[in-house]
Legacy VTK file of the C-alpha trace (Angstrom):
# vtk DataFile Version 3.0
C-alpha trace
ASCII
DATASET POLYDATA
POINTS 231 float
16.625 21.019 -4.414
13.180 20.089 -5.701
10.940 17.469 -4.098
11.554 15.123 -7.035
15.322 15.504 -6.703
15.193 15.061 -2.931
13.208 11.813 -3.039
15.278 10.427 -5.909
18.552 11.136 -4.111
17.276 9.665 -0.844
16.159 6.480 -2.578
19.496 6.163 -4.387
21.627 6.756 -1.300
19.405 5.062 1.279
19.511 8.123 3.513
16.471 9.643 5.174
15.233 13.211 4.903
13.544 15.461 7.474
9.893 15.850 6.484
7.385 18.609 7.018
8.606 21.119 4.445
6.596 23.179 2.014
8.002 22.187 -1.375
5.732 24.437 -3.388
3.958 21.397 -4.847
0.261 20.512 -4.642
-1.201 17.003 -4.452
-1.546 16.677 -8.223
2.101 17.650 -8.541
3.049 15.042 -5.953
1.344 12.332 -8.012
3.228 13.518 -11.108
6.475 13.214 -9.150
5.436 9.734 -8.019
4.865 8.681 -11.618
8.203 10.137 -12.713
10.122 8.403 -9.928
8.248 5.093 -10.048
7.258 4.573 -13.715
5.695 1.449 -15.220
5.201 -1.249 -16.094
2.725 -1.584 -13.272
1.544 -4.697 -11.489
-1.143 -2.688 -9.708
-1.711 -0.084 -7.018
-1.788 0.314 -3.250
-4.229 2.398 -1.253
-3.201 4.423 1.759
-4.902 6.522 4.425
-8.160 4.614 3.975
-9.608 5.686 7.311
-11.294 9.071 7.649
-9.358 9.707 10.862
-6.010 9.299 9.086
-7.219 11.458 6.209
-8.214 14.282 8.545
-4.883 14.011 10.310
-3.101 14.555 6.989
-5.453 17.295 5.823
-7.097 15.162 3.123
-10.658 14.188 2.284
-9.888 10.981 0.360
-7.376 8.104 0.400
-4.018 8.172 -1.343
-2.575 5.666 -3.784
0.821 4.382 -4.830
2.179 2.353 -7.720
3.100 -1.348 -7.489
5.757 -2.758 -9.816
6.355 -6.472 -10.449
9.665 -6.257 -8.569
7.858 -5.089 -5.433
6.220 -8.496 -4.888
8.477 -10.474 -2.550
8.619 -14.055 -1.340
11.518 -13.586 1.097
12.015 -9.911 1.974
15.610 -8.795 2.549
15.891 -6.062 5.179
19.045 -4.578 3.676
16.993 -3.530 0.648
14.896 -1.155 2.776
15.648 2.221 4.364
13.146 2.172 7.246
11.199 -1.093 7.026
7.806 -1.313 8.648
4.971 -3.758 8.127
1.160 -3.695 7.954
-1.500 -6.412 7.535
-3.683 -5.941 4.460
-6.162 -7.487 2.070
-5.561 -7.384 -1.678
-7.717 -8.089 -4.704
-6.758 -9.397 -8.133
-8.919 -8.163 -10.994
-10.393 -10.516 -13.572
-11.844 -7.683 -15.661
-10.963 -4.093 -16.487
-12.467 -1.293 -14.382
-12.840 1.802 -16.576
-13.047 5.354 -15.239
-16.598 6.149 -14.207
-17.427 2.535 -13.351
-19.976 2.140 -10.574
-19.023 0.515 -7.293
-21.105 -2.508 -8.275
-19.326 -2.932 -11.588
-15.949 -2.504 -9.923
-16.791 -5.143 -7.316
-17.909 -7.549 -10.045
-14.482 -7.182 -11.674
-12.752 -8.726 -8.653
-11.389 -12.192 -9.313
-10.462 -12.941 -5.714
-9.401 -11.585 -2.344
-6.078 -12.466 -0.725
-4.313 -11.893 2.558
-1.413 -9.512 2.017
1.350 -7.672 3.829
2.544 -4.178 2.997
6.307 -3.873 3.504
6.498 -0.153 4.051
9.560 1.953 3.383
9.987 5.726 3.544
12.661 8.293 2.822
11.117 10.597 5.450
12.818 10.370 8.816
10.719 8.525 11.385
7.782 8.390 8.958
7.031 12.033 9.729
5.817 13.630 6.527
3.138 15.730 4.884
0.572 14.288 2.505
2.518 15.801 -0.400
5.757 14.201 0.751
4.371 10.705 1.269
2.544 10.697 -2.067
5.700 11.771 -3.904
7.525 8.887 -2.189
5.013 6.378 -3.576
2.990 6.304 -0.337
5.890 4.586 1.452
5.665 1.620 -0.903
8.608 -0.706 -0.335
7.260 -4.132 -1.209
4.416 -6.599 -0.700
3.646 -10.160 0.228
0.623 -11.797 -1.376
-1.072 -14.860 0.064
-1.914 -17.918 -2.017
-5.387 -18.696 -0.637
-8.125 -17.109 -2.718
-11.267 -15.851 -0.988
-14.422 -15.329 -3.034
-15.354 -12.429 -0.732
-13.442 -10.263 1.738
-12.209 -12.389 4.659
-14.296 -11.673 7.721
-13.108 -10.765 11.186
-9.720 -9.533 12.292
-6.314 -9.593 10.624
-3.533 -10.516 13.065
0.127 -10.066 12.155
2.924 -11.809 14.069
6.715 -11.484 13.886
8.608 -14.385 15.453
5.482 -15.403 17.342
4.814 -11.958 18.815
1.689 -10.112 17.706
2.718 -6.758 16.231
-0.497 -5.543 14.582
-4.192 -6.356 14.313
-7.330 -4.750 12.966
-10.808 -5.546 11.583
-11.177 -6.139 7.856
-14.408 -4.108 7.805
-12.350 -0.973 8.562
-11.060 -1.131 4.975
-14.455 -0.061 3.631
-16.361 -1.251 0.560
-13.917 -2.763 -1.990
-16.164 -1.760 -4.889
-16.222 1.854 -3.752
-12.442 1.841 -3.321
-11.840 0.386 -6.784
-14.314 2.750 -8.441
-12.561 5.715 -6.822
-9.109 4.460 -7.806
-10.119 3.737 -11.409
-11.345 7.304 -11.745
-8.064 8.694 -10.387
-5.663 6.606 -12.482
-7.537 6.394 -15.774
-8.829 2.866 -15.306
-7.670 -0.453 -13.881
-6.704 -3.525 -15.899
-7.531 -7.210 -15.619
-4.724 -9.039 -13.841
-3.714 -6.072 -11.714
-3.449 -6.494 -7.963
-4.820 -3.761 -5.719
-3.782 -3.578 -2.077
-6.743 -2.157 -0.149
-4.893 -0.565 2.774
-4.434 -1.618 6.366
-6.810 -1.637 9.337
-3.883 -1.434 11.776
-0.941 0.859 12.546
2.417 -0.077 11.028
4.980 -1.936 13.130
8.788 -2.079 12.801
9.998 -4.979 10.653
12.883 -7.200 11.734
14.370 -10.508 10.656
12.512 -13.716 11.295
9.148 -15.245 10.430
6.087 -13.188 9.555
2.644 -14.732 9.998
-0.581 -13.054 8.923
-3.733 -14.792 10.127
-7.207 -14.099 8.785
-10.438 -16.116 8.524
-9.169 -19.650 8.118
-5.983 -18.738 6.287
-2.400 -17.759 6.953
0.329 -16.008 5.005
3.850 -17.059 6.002
7.154 -15.477 4.980
10.734 -15.409 6.219
12.405 -12.030 6.458
16.165 -12.220 5.910
LINES 1 232
231 0 1 2 3 4 5 6 7 8 9 10 11 12 13 14 15 16 17 18 19 20 21 22 23 24 25 26 27 28 29 30 31 32 33 34 35 36 37 38 39 40 41 42 43 44 45 46 47 48 49 50 51 52 53 54 55 56 57 58 59 60 61 62 63 64 65 66 67 68 69 70 71 72 73 74 75 76 77 78 79 80 81 82 83 84 85 86 87 88 89 90 91 92 93 94 95 96 97 98 99 100 101 102 103 104 105 106 107 108 109 110 111 112 113 114 115 116 117 118 119 120 121 122 123 124 125 126 127 128 129 130 131 132 133 134 135 136 137 138 139 140 141 142 143 144 145 146 147 148 149 150 151 152 153 154 155 156 157 158 159 160 161 162 163 164 165 166 167 168 169 170 171 172 173 174 175 176 177 178 179 180 181 182 183 184 185 186 187 188 189 190 191 192 193 194 195 196 197 198 199 200 201 202 203 204 205 206 207 208 209 210 211 212 213 214 215 216 217 218 219 220 221 222 223 224 225 226 227 228 229 230
């Protein structure tokens, strides 16, 4: 069975796979599999492995990215729709202008129409989230769904993101750990052939993922809060 067939079957059946295999596919091939399994239309992209420590751990020298479809934006997540739901606090941007390949970091930053608190609802076909870089990229960087806040920030929210589930803090991390948004967008535009006005880009998480259960999610960050009920 090929990597494409394995991920497709796991997604269709909702059954996990043991990770860590050599599928005879390189990173470029993994992105081609991702595109085949998760085609457009696209609402945007998500960044993963944004810290250098995580990149080194996975044998990479740059972040990864996944594809975001309109149906991946939730208001009330339903756990039964996920295989292995986990959750991470994030910041997202919505673009007001296109970002072409080769755009400088400054031009990419100027294309941002606003920053928003966000939550990445992770999902993975790889058992226990144990996978290689090739495997996670092919599986759309564990992209299951997203929550997007309503408060618009003109600049990245300062300080720490704190994520709570039913009043218990499950994750926290500093926004500055996400790096320069302009640099991230410039890099992504080069990799995907350009970004479009209106797309939403999730900039990654400054905190480890936590298991997701039913109840109320609260993400707090610089004077704002994102609330959602998980059913």
